[in-house]
N, C-alpha and C positions, 0 to 999 in steps of 0.2 A: 166467230173470228176474235182472236185474242187482241186485247187493246194494247197498243204500244205506248210506253211512257212518253209524255210530251217533253220536249226540250225547248228551253227558251234561250234564244240567242240574244246577246246584248245588242241594244240598238246602235245603229251606225253613229259614228262620231258627229257631233253637232246637232243630233236630233234630241229634243227635250224629252225626258222621261216623265210620264204622267204621275202626278202626286209628289214629285220631287221639286223642291224650290231651287230654281236656277239662279246663281249669282252672276251678276254682270261682270264684276271684276274678280278674277280668281286669285288664289294665293293669300287667303286671309291668315292662315297659320304662319306662313313665312313673314308676312308684313307685320303681324303682331309680335313675332319674335324679334324682328329688327327694332320695332318701336320700343319694346320693353328693355332691350339691350341698350339702346341709345339713351333712353330715359334714365336707366340705372347708372350708366357711365357719366352722364353729364350732370344729373341732378341728385339722384338718390345716394350714390356712393360718397360724394363730397359732403352732403348733409349728414349722412350717417357717421362720417369721420368726425364731424364736429360734436355730435352727440356722444360718440364713444369717448372722445377726449374729455368732454364735460363730465361724463359718468365717473371718470377716474378722480374727479375732485371731491366727490361725495356731496350729499344733499346739504349738509351743514355749511360747507364752504361755498357752495352755490348760493345758498340763501344769504350768507353774509355779504357776498359781493353784490347780489341783487338789491339788498336793502341799504347799500351805501348811499348817502344823500346825493353825491355827485352822479352816481349811476341812475338813481330814480329821476333826478332832474333832467338828465340827458334823454332818457326814454320818454319822459313826459313831453319834452320839447319836440322830439322826433315824431312821435305818434300824434300829438296834439296838432302840430302844424300841418302834418300830412293829411289828417282828417279834415281840418278846416279848409285847406287848399282844394282837396278833392270835392268837398261839398260845394264850394264856390264854383269850381270848374263844371260840376254836374249841372248847375243852374245856367251859368253863362255859356258853357259849351253847347248845351241844348239850344239856347237862343241863337248862337252863332250858326249852328247847323241848320236851324229853321230858316234863317235869313238867306243862307247860301243855297238852300234847296228850293225855297218857295218864291224867291224874288230874282229878277233880272235887273242889273244896274251896271253902269260903266265901272270897269275895274274888278268885276266879280271874280274872274279867273285869277287875277293877280292876288286878291285877298285870299282866295282859296288855296293858292300855292304857298302863301306866306304862313298858313297854319302849320305847315310841316317844317318850318325853320327850326323850332326847338329840337326836332329829331336829328337834323343835320349839323346844327351848330355845336361845337365843343362846349361842354358844360362849364369849363373854366372861363371861356370867353363870355358866356352868358352871365356868370357870376361877376366878372369884372365890369361888364356893361351895366348890370343892375346896381352895383355898388357906386359906380360913377354917376348914375342917374338919381339914385335915392340917398346918396351920402349927404352929410351935413352941408357940403358945398356943391351938391349936384343940382342939375336943372330943376328937378322936382323936389329933391330933399330939402333945399333951402326954404321952399314955401311951406312944406310940412313942418319944418322947425319953427317958422313964424307962427303957425297955428298950434304949436305945442305938441306936435306929433313927431316922434322919432321913429323912422322906418328902418334905416340901416343899423346893424349891430343889435337888433332886438328880435324876438320871435316873430314880430310882424314882418320884418325883412325876410326872414326864412319863408314865411307863408307866401310872400310876393314871388320869391324865386320858385317855389314849388308850383304856384299857379302858372307861371311862365312855362315850365317844362311839362306840366300835366295837362294843359288845355287840349293839345292835339289828340290825346287818347279819347277824350269824350266826344270831340267833334267827329273824328273819323269812325267811331262806333255808331253814333246816333245818325249821322248823315245818310248812310244807305237805307236805314230803316224808314226815315222820313221820306226818302225818295220813292220807296216802294209802298208807302201807305196809301190806302184807298181814299181818294178825295171825295168819292161819291158819298161816303158816310158823313163827311163834314157838310156837304151840300144838302144831304137829307136832314141833318140836324138843323141847318139854317132854314130849310123849308118848313120844318115843324115849329119854328119860332124860337129856337135856342139862340141865345146871345153868343157873342164871340168868346167871352171868358168861359161860359158854360160849355161851349163846344170844345175848347181847349182842354178843360179839366175832365170832361166826360167822354170825349171821343179821341182826341189826339194823344194826350199823355198816357192813357191806359195802354195804347199800342206801343209806345216807345219806352215805357218804364223799364223793362228788362234790359234794353240797350243802354239806358242812362245808368243803371246800376252796374252794368259791365264796364262802362267807361269810368265810373266812379272807382270801381275796384282796381282797374289798371292805373289810374292816376294816383290812387292811394299807395299801391305797391311800389310805383316808381318814386313817389315822394319819400317813403320811409327809408329807402336805401340811397337817396340822392346825396352826393358828396361835393362834386366839383362846383356846381352853381350856388352852393349854400355857404361854403366855408368863408368866402370873401365877404358876403353881405351879413353873415351871422355875427361876426366879431369874436366868436368862440370864447365867450366869457363863461367860466364854470358856474353851473347852477343858474344861469340866466339865459344864454343863447348858445350853449354847447350841445351839439347833436350827438346821438349815439354812435353813428359811423366814425365820427372824428375821435370820440373817446376810445373806440376800439383801436384806431390807428395809433393813438397816443400810448395805449397799453402795449401794443406790439413794439413800438420804438423804445419803450422802457423795459423790454424783455419780460413783461408780465403776461405770459401766454395764458395763464389760468384766468386772469381777469378779462382778457379779450375774448376767450372762449365762452366764459359765463355770460358776458353781455351779448355775444352773438346768439347764444342759445335762447336768451330772453327775447331778443328781437324775432327770432324764428318762431317761437311759440306764440307770441302775441300777434305776429303777422298772420300766421296760419289760422289762429282762432278768429280773427276779424274777417279774413277772406272767406273762411268757411261760413260765417254768419251771412255775409253779403251774397255769396253764391247760393246759399239755401233760400234766402229771400228772393233772389232773382229767379230761381227755379220755380218757386211757388207762384210768383207773379206770372211767369210764362205759362205754367200749368193752368192757373185760373183763367188766363186769357184764352187758352186753347179749348177749355170746356164750354166757353160761351157760344 
């Protein structure tokens, strides 16, 4: 009897095929296309326009603008104060998140809601309020003046403003990680005789380090480009308390588009380099924790 060739009919719709990995959510190609298109329109094309315009200046002109004393001082103030404020928020924001997650006290929900106020409050209002508070005649500023510390119209005042607007980023990133952390590990460490500080450093912090670094990166990124809450308390003194975003605005008002573009490119490159380092460190910490 002659053998007839076998024909394989496709399986009915909805029946999984052996050996083929089934995706729960279909449409990866379409969603990826939308994602790349939206990312290009909102982020990549505007940034590319800045770099294209800067390329027309030439390397010599860019370097000349970057090395101007006023530009160097503004970049130093912007990035220095942003890093200082982000580091302070990384420490204090983690502590605030710990208190809100691990303890129950009267008014906890109110304090938890107040953390988000810098998100909703207009930055100009925040700047005016901080200036009135820390100015030479302010409620707190007058006492700092007696102690010989000037807050307003100095880089210290800029740091205070950036701490105010950057704290929620750290708290909101660290808070859910602490809420989902395994308390059994802390109890096991205490059972084995570990002290409180030893438990914090060896058990709690290794689990939240990636989240702390993520909050640090968000607070730093917000602080570098912050404008509204800073210009009032900064005093805007050239080479003392002038920030780079304000200098870009001044260049634009003077129709110095080349200078504004060069400073913007410098901020983009420095921000990208620092964020790349932070994200790489965060990924290594997360990977090291996953291999344990």
